[in-house]
N, C-alpha and C positions, 0 to 999 in steps of 0.2 A: 833513766827511763822517764819520759815525760808524764805518763799517766800515774806512776807511783808518786812522783813529786807533786803533781796537782792534787792527788788524793791526800797527801800530807797537809797541804795548804787548806783543803776543805775540812779535814779533821780538826785542824787548829782553830778553825772558825766555828766549830760545832756542827758542821754539816756532814754528819757521819754517813747518812744514806748515800750521799753523792760520793763520798770517799770510798765506801765499800763497792759501789757500782764501778768505780775505776779500778780498784785494787783486784777485785775478783777475777776479771778476764786477764789482767796483767799477770797475776799469780798463776792462773791456769796455764798461760803460755810460757811461764818462766819459773817453775816451781823450785829451781835452784837458788832463787833470790830469797834468801832466808829473812832478811829484814822486811821485805814486802809481805811475806807470809805472816810474820809476827804482827805487822801493822794491820793486816786483814783480820787476823784472829782477834786482836784487841777491838777492832771496829765491830766485828760480829757479836763479841761478848757485850760490848756497850749497847748494841742494838737488841740484845736479849736472846741471841741465838747461840747458846753455849755449845749445842751439839755440832753446829757447823764450825764454830771456832775450834773445837777439839779435833775435828777432821783436818782442818787446815794445819794445826800444830803437829798432827801426826805426819802429814806430808812434809812439813819443814824438817822434822826430825829424821825422816827417811833420807833426805838429801844432805842434812847436816846434823848427825847424831850427837855431836858434842856441843851444840849451841845452847849455852847456859840459859839464855832468856826464854827460849821455847820450853826447855826442861822445867824451868821454874814455874811457868804458866801452867804446864800440864800437871806437875806434881803438887803444886800448892793449891791453895783454896781459891785462886783467882777465878777460875771458871765456875766454881760453886757459887760465887757471888755475882755472877752476871745477872742483870735484871731480867725478870720474866717478861715474856711478850704478852 
């Protein structure tokens, strides 16, 4: 998926706002793409939006309840350490 891949390139260059802008609609249209959802959640967390990151991870786990990455992000302290906006 082109938008997801371009978002990864943006994120690697530190352009998180642009990455999230690509990932959000891509994930809304393809919530079964767990890796995309995890990327979006990480981007939202880095941008200081822990609540939105948590919602995305809940959607990821709805479609893929055994995904260890999403479970770790939800159960660990990762979201608690998102910077504040």
